[in-house]
N, C-alpha and C positions, 0 to 999 in steps of 0.2 A: 504494500500499500504506500501511497504518496506519504512523505513526511510531514506535509502540511494538512493531511486529510482531517486531522482532529482540530484544526485551528479554524476559527471563525473568519468569514471574509474580512471583517474589520481588523482582526489580529494580523492577518496576511498583509493587507494594505499597510497598516502601520509600521511592520517590519520592513517592508519594501520602502516607504518614505524615510524611515530613519537610516536606511542604508545610503540615501542620497549624500549624507554627510560623513559616511564612514568609509574606510578602506577596506573593511571586512564586516560582515554581518552574519548572524546566526538565524536560521529559520527552521522550525520543525527539528531541532536537533543537528541540523547540518550547517557548517560554515562555509560561507561564499566570499571570496575575495574578488572585489571589483572596484574599479575606480568610481569616485561619485560621479564624475563627468559621464562616464559610460553608461552607468545604470540610469542616470536622470534622463539622458537622450533615448535610451530604450523604452523607458516609461512614456515620454513624451511621444514617441512614435505610434504608441497604441490608440492615439487620438486621430480621427480623420476629419476631413474637410467637406463639406456638402458642395457638390459640383457647381450648384447656382451661385455659391458664394466666391468662386474662383474667377479671378481675371489674369490676363497675360500682359507681360510688358517685354518690348523688343529692345535689345541692346545691340550695338555694333551694326554693321553694314552688311547687307544681304549680298550672297556670293563671295564672302570672304570668310576666313577663319575666326573672324572676331564675332560673327553673328550669333545671337542667342535669343531664345524665347523664354523667359522666366515666368513662373507661376507665383501668383500672390492671393492671398485671403486677407483683405483689408490692407494693412501696410506690411504684413509678414510675408517674407518669401517662402514658399513651401515646395515641397517636392511633388511632382505630378506622379511619380511612381510609388512614392511611399504614403503620402498624405490624402490622396483621393482614393475613396473606397472603391473596392472591386464591384460591389452590389449595392443596389438601393432598392429594396423589395424585391420584385421579381425581375427587374432590369439590371443589365450590367453596365458600368462605365467604361469608356474607352477614350484614350487620349490619342488624337490624330496628328501623326507627324509630317505626313506626305499626302497632299491634296491630290485627287484624281487629275490625270493629264499634266502632270509635271515630271520632271526629271531629277531634281536635286534630292540625293540621299539623305534625307534628315532623320534624326533618331534621338530619343531621350538619351542624354550623356550619363550613362550609368556610373561612371567614374568621376564625375565632376560634382562639386558641392551644389546641392539643391536639384540636381539632375535636370538642368534646362534642356530645350531641344537645340541641337546644333547640327550642322552638316558633317556627315562621317568622312574621315580622311584616311587615306592609305598612302604610306611612303610620302607624307608630306603634302599630298595632293587631295583637295577635295573631291568628293566622290559624286558623280552622276550617273543615273541608269543611261543606257544607250538608246532608249526609248522611253516613251511616257508611260507610266503605269495607268491602268485604266479604272482603278478603284481607289477609294479613300483607304490609306494604310496608316495603321498605328499599333497601339499595344494596349493590353489590359493592365491597369495598375494593380499594385499588390499581388503580382504574379511573378514567379521565377522559374526558369528551366534550368534546374541544379545540375551543375556539370560533374558533380559527385555521384550522381545516380544513374544507373544503367537501366533503360527501359527493358522490362523482362522479354519482350517479344523481338523488338527491333535491334536489341543488343548495341545500342549507342547512347551516348550521354548528352544531357542537355547543353545548350549553347551558351549559357551563362547571362540570358537576357529575359526581360519580360516577354510573355506570350504574345505574339503578332496576331493582330486583327485585319481582315480583309473586308471592307464594308461595300456592299453591292448595290446600294441604293442610287437613285437619280441625282441627288444633289452632290454638289462639289463642297466639301468642308474647308474652312480656312485653316491654314497651318496652325496647329497648337489647340484646335477645337476639342472640348471635351463633351462627348455625345453619350446618351444612353442608346445602348443597341441590344438587339435580340440575337444570340449565338444561334446557328442554324446546323453547323457541321464543322468538320476540320480535316485538313489535309496533314499527314505526317512526313514533312519534307526531310529529307536527310541531306545537309549541306557540309561538305567536307569531313563527313563522318559524325557529324552532331546532329541531334534532333532539334528540328526548328518547327515546331507546329505553326500551321496557318489556320486561324479560325476564320471561317466564313460567317459573316453576321450582317444584319441590316439595321439601320437605325429605326428606334422606335416610331419616329415620327414620319417615316417614309410613307407615300401612298400604298406601297406593296407590303408593308410590314405585316398587316392584317391577314394577308393571303399566304404568308410564308410561316410555317410552324415548325418544318423539319427539313433536312437536307433533300428529300424526296421532292418537296414542293419546288425547291430552287430548280431542279432538273425539268420538272414538268411545267413550270410557269415561266421560267426564265433559261430555256434551254441555251447550252453553250457556255454558260457563265462558269460552270464548275471547271470544265475543260479548258477553258480560258485562263483561268487562274492557275491551273496545274501547269499549263504549257508555258505561261509567261515566267512562272517562277523555275521551271525546269531549264529555261534557255536564258535567262537574263545575264548570267555571267560568262557565256561563252565568247563574246567578243574581246574579253580579256584573256582568252586562251585558258579559260577555267573549263573544267569538265561539266557535263549536264548534271544538274541535281537530281537526285533519286526520291522516291516517295514509298513509304512503307505501306502495309495492308493491301498489297495488289494495287496500289495507287488509288484506291477507293476514298471518297470523301465519308469519313465517319459520321454517324448520326448525331443528333441533338443530344440525346442522353449520354453518349459516350463523350462528347464535347464539353458537357457540364462536368463530367468527372475529371476531365483534363484540368478545367479551370480550378475545380476544388482542390486537385492534387497539387497543382503549381501555386496555388494560394497558401498551401500548407508549407510548401518548401520556402516561399517568401517569409512566412511567420517564422521558420526556423532561422532563416537568415537574419531577421530583424532581432530575434532574441539572444542571438550569438551562440546558438546551438550549432550553426553551421558558419564555417569561417568566410569571411565576406571577401577576403583577398584585397583587390584594389577598388571593389565597388564601394560607392559613397552611400552610407546609410544615415538615417537620422540620429 
């Protein structure tokens, strides 16, 4: 049984708060050594921000390595990865880094303080796709594909990033938008030996949202979309002399129920990352 099982919630909270000013503390008969600053930030990271309270602030010049989109709640800078909740009721929140019909490869900078959106770089050069992406592309906050965990069937490890989302609705979102989406299915892309889930979703306010409940509806009511996503991500690196990306599960898009399990699992990995149970390496945490 847990050493805290016999303690009241108030006693547990009191012990944790006392620990914020101590280099070591006891809880349920066990002694924990942790810096006050580290514990305080871990406790703070448990709080989340309502997406309706989130604003963005641009810094630097677009098309340069100085460009950033920071997220704020009031006057406080927040992390779009750690502070925006994964879910609100039945809806999932998604942070959109790349608007449809654009080429700049933008991403939440997981190793920078506050995790702003920045343009990805490789060997000192800003990265662009070789052709436009046809969907809004982003990530789910409070998820993480753990590079220490091997998928039992695919036999590859997570890519060390939040879970990606491909939004298939009709609107073009502004860079940095936070939107509520309905997950419908997922493709298990394998990129350079790493598992890189691509969740197919639609914004809850899209006109088609009420007609799409599972991945089969996408195939029947928006034919060609799933194969289009799969082939785009299969080929997009080949102009750089990279091999084709592969897809697990016989290249099928998994159904909604399985996709929700993927999001729940990767949310659990994120929780372990935040708690310190999993080593963060160079990732920036709250």
